[in-house]
C-alpha positions as CSV (number, residue, x, y, z in Angstrom):
1,M,-19.9,-16.2,0.7
2,V,-21.3,-17.4,-2.7
3,V,-20.0,-20.7,-4.0
4,T,-19.7,-20.8,-7.6
5,S,-18.6,-23.3,-10.3
6,G,-16.3,-22.7,-13.3
7,K,-13.2,-20.5,-13.7
8,I,-13.0,-16.9,-14.9
9,L,-10.0,-15.8,-16.8
10,L,-9.0,-12.1,-16.5
11,I,-6.6,-10.7,-19.2
12,D,-5.2,-7.3,-18.9
13,D,-1.7,-5.7,-19.2
14,D,-2.5,-3.2,-16.5
15,A,-1.5,-4.9,-13.3
16,E,-3.6,-2.7,-11.0
17,S,-6.7,-3.5,-13.0
18,L,-6.0,-7.3,-12.8
19,R,-5.5,-6.9,-9.1
20,V,-8.7,-5.1,-8.3
21,L,-10.9,-7.4,-10.5
22,Y,-9.2,-10.4,-9.0
23,E,-9.9,-9.3,-5.5
24,V,-13.6,-8.4,-6.3
25,L,-14.3,-11.7,-8.0
26,S,-12.3,-13.8,-5.6
27,R,-14.2,-12.4,-2.7
28,G,-17.4,-13.2,-4.5
29,G,-16.5,-16.9,-4.4
30,Y,-15.3,-17.2,-8.0
31,D,-12.2,-19.1,-9.0
32,V,-10.1,-16.6,-11.0
33,A,-7.0,-17.0,-13.2
34,C,-5.1,-13.9,-14.5
35,A,-2.9,-13.2,-17.5
36,E,-1.1,-10.0,-18.6
37,N,-0.9,-11.0,-22.4
38,G,-2.3,-13.2,-24.9
39,Y,0.5,-15.8,-24.8
40,D,0.0,-16.4,-21.0
41,A,-3.8,-16.4,-21.5
42,I,-3.7,-19.2,-24.2
43,Q,-1.3,-21.4,-21.9
44,I,-4.0,-21.1,-19.1
45,V,-6.7,-22.1,-21.7
46,H,-4.6,-25.2,-22.6
47,R,-4.3,-26.2,-18.9
48,G,-8.1,-26.3,-18.3
49,V,-11.7,-25.4,-18.9
50,I,-12.5,-21.5,-18.8
51,S,-16.1,-20.6,-18.1
52,L,-15.9,-16.8,-18.7
53,V,-13.1,-14.6,-20.3
54,I,-12.9,-10.9,-19.3
55,S,-10.3,-9.2,-21.5
56,D,-8.8,-5.9,-22.3
57,Y,-9.1,-4.9,-26.0
58,D,-5.6,-3.9,-26.5
59,L,-2.9,-6.3,-25.3
60,P,0.7,-6.1,-25.8
61,D,0.8,-9.1,-28.2
62,T,-2.8,-9.3,-29.7
63,T,-6.1,-7.8,-29.4
64,G,-9.0,-9.1,-27.3
65,P,-11.1,-10.3,-30.4
66,E,-8.1,-12.0,-32.0
67,L,-7.4,-13.7,-28.7
68,I,-11.0,-14.9,-28.2
69,Q,-10.8,-16.4,-31.8
70,Q,-7.7,-18.4,-30.8
71,M,-9.3,-19.6,-27.7
72,R,-12.3,-20.8,-29.6
73,Q,-10.0,-22.9,-31.8
74,I,-8.6,-24.5,-28.7
75,C,-11.8,-25.0,-26.7
76,P,-14.9,-24.6,-29.1
C-alpha cells in the first residue's frame, strides 16, 4: 500500500460516484473526505487543510468553479 500525505476532498451530489471514488482512493492509501454539496465542502475546508479537490461541475447549491473560488478565499 502506498502511504501518502495530504487530504483529498471529493465533492459530488451523486452518492454512487462518491462511493466509488472514495473506495479507489482510500485503497490507494489516500486520506479522503467527501461532500455532497458546496455547503458541506466549505465546512470541511474550514476544519483542515485540503491538498486536492475533485469536484463535480454542477452541484445542488453551487457550481464547481464557484466553489473553488470560495475555497481559495478561505485557504489561499
